[in-house]
C-alpha positions in Angstrom: 24.3 9.1 -4.2 23.6 6.7 -1.3 21.4 8.0 1.5 20.8 6.6 4.9 17.6 6.2 7.0 17.0 5.5 10.6 13.7 4.2 12.1 12.3 4.9 15.5 9.8 2.2 16.5 7.5 3.7 19.0 5.5 0.6 19.9 4.7 0.2 23.6 6.4 -3.2 23.6 10.0 -3.3 24.8 10.5 -6.6 22.9 8.8 -9.2 20.7 7.0 -9.1 17.4 5.4 -5.8 16.5 3.1 -4.6 13.8 5.0 -1.4 13.8 8.2 -3.3 12.9 6.4 -4.8 10.0 5.3 -1.4 8.7 8.8 0.0 9.2 10.2 -2.9 7.2 7.8 -2.3 4.4 8.8 1.3 4.1 12.5 0.5 4.5 12.3 -2.1 1.7 10.9 0.5 -0.7 13.6 3.0 0.3 16.2 0.4 -0.4 15.1 0.4 -4.1 16.2 4.1 -4.2 19.6 3.4 -2.7 18.6 4.4 0.8 20.1 2.2 3.5 18.3 1.6 6.8 21.1 1.9 9.3 19.1 0.8 12.4 15.6 0.4 13.8 15.6 1.6 17.4 12.8 0.3 19.6 12.5 3.4 21.8 10.5 1.7 24.6 13.5 -0.6 25.2 15.7 2.4 26.1 15.4 4.8 29.1 14.4 7.9 27.3 13.7 10.4 30.0 10.8 12.8 29.9 11.7 16.4 29.1 12.3 18.9 26.4 16.1 19.2 26.3 18.6 17.1 24.3 20.1 15.6 27.5 18.1 15.1 30.6 21.0 13.9 32.7 22.5 10.6 34.0 20.9 7.5 32.5 19.1 9.3 29.7 19.2 7.3 26.5 18.1 10.1 24.2 21.5 11.7 23.5 22.7 8.5 21.8 19.5 8.1 19.9 19.6 11.8 18.9 23.1 11.4 17.5 22.1 8.5 15.4 19.0 10.4 14.1 21.1 13.4 13.2 23.5 11.2 11.2 20.7 9.9 8.9 19.1 11.6 5.9 15.6 10.2 6.5 13.7 9.4 9.6 11.0 6.7 9.6 8.9 7.2 12.7 6.6 4.2 13.4 3.8 4.3 15.9 0.7 2.3 16.7 -2.7 3.8 17.2 -3.8 4.0 20.9 -7.1 5.7 21.8 -7.0 7.4 18.4 -3.6 9.0 19.0 0.1 8.2 18.5 1.6 6.2 21.3 3.0 7.8 24.4 6.4 6.7 23.3 6.1 8.6 20.0 4.8 11.6 21.9 7.9 11.5 24.1 10.2 11.4 21.1 8.5 14.4 19.6 8.8 16.2 23.0 12.5 15.6 23.2 12.9 17.0 19.6 11.5 20.3 21.0 15.1 21.0 22.0 16.0 21.4 18.3 14.2 24.8 18.3 16.8 26.3 20.7 19.8 24.7 18.9 19.8 26.7 15.7 22.9 27.7 13.8 23.8 31.2 12.7 21.3 31.0 9.8 18.4 30.0 12.2 18.5 26.3 11.0 17.7 23.6 13.5 19.9 20.4 13.6 17.4 18.5 11.4 17.0 21.1 8.6 17.4 19.2 5.4 16.3 15.9 6.8 13.2 14.2 5.6 10.5 12.5 7.7 8.2 9.6 7.0 5.5 8.0 9.2 4.4 4.4 9.5 1.1 4.0 11.4 -0.7 0.8 12.4 -3.7 0.0 14.6 -7.2 -1.5 15.1 -9.0 1.7 15.5 -9.4 5.0 13.7 -6.8 7.7 14.2 -4.2 7.4 11.4 -5.1 10.7 9.8 -5.2 12.5 13.1 -1.8 11.0 14.0 -0.3 12.0 10.6 -1.6 15.5 11.0 -0.2 16.1 14.6 3.0 14.2 14.0 3.9 15.9 10.8 3.0 19.3 12.2 5.4 18.7 15.1 8.2 17.3 13.0 7.9 20.2 10.5 8.0 22.6 13.4 11.3 21.3 14.6 12.8 21.4 11.1 12.1 18.2 9.3 10.8 18.3 5.7 7.7 16.2 4.9 7.4 14.9 1.4 4.2 14.2 -0.5 2.3 11.1 0.6 4.6 10.8 3.6 2.4 8.6 5.8 1.8 4.8 5.2 -0.8 3.4 7.4 -2.9 0.3 8.0 -6.0 0.4 10.2 -7.8 -2.9 10.8 -11.3 -3.6 11.9 -12.3 -1.6 15.0 -11.5 -3.7 18.1 -10.6 -6.6 15.7 -8.2 -9.4 16.5 -6.1 -9.3 13.4 -3.0 -7.1 13.5 -1.0 -5.9 10.6 1.8 -8.3 11.5 -0.7 -11.2 11.1 -1.7 -10.4 7.5 -0.6 -13.1 5.1 0.4 -10.4 2.6 0.5 -6.6 2.6 -2.7 -5.1 1.0 -2.1 -3.7 -2.5 -3.1 -0.1 -1.5 -0.7 -0.2 1.5 2.2 -1.4 -0.6 1.5 1.3 -3.2 1.4 4.0 -0.6 4.8 2.8 0.9 6.2 2.8 -2.6 5.2 6.4 -3.2 6.3 7.6 0.2 9.8 6.1 -0.3 10.2 7.4 -3.8 9.2 10.9 -2.8 11.3 10.8 0.4 14.5 9.7 -1.4 14.0 12.2 -4.2 13.5 15.1 -1.7 16.4 14.0 0.5 18.7 14.0 -2.5 17.6 17.4 -3.5 18.2 18.8 0.0 21.5 17.1 0.3 22.7 18.8 -2.8 21.1 22.2 -2.1 20.6 22.7 1.7 18.1 25.3 3.0 19.9 28.6 3.2 18.2 29.7 6.4 18.1 33.3 7.2 21.0 35.4 6.1 
């Protein structure tokens, strides 16, 4: 059964080459081997996603369209750079907007993203990847996403170094292996949940 994925690139750059794009591409390439099609990569910073914790913050808010695309996919790839040891402010805003899911449950108490699987792609030139994975997955799981085993693929370069992930001549073996495992686990889990959704509370 074919599945779909959508990627949210939470780089701070509104355009141009991004290491986060390269990481998303790596994960998406591995997902494709499991018959998972990446429908789109949305660079969130290029859209006017308003601050707030509802699904629609009024005129000009770009989040409702992004939200609809997210809900149409089986798997979310959330990509973020490391800044000051934390996820980017753009990624934080995305998570804050997903808070609305908690008040949008169905009759069985399921949020709109119940049964959807989340992966993370993290890149940076400083420590923080494990901290980001911990806080990001806690938030995504809180709002209803399911997190598979080995769900975070990350690359952290030399502290304050000049080489970015996008500049590497080839993807390091360990990073490639992690992306392969994450994709395999995510596709497997998404198929299981597609065939047997969470029952929720009855």
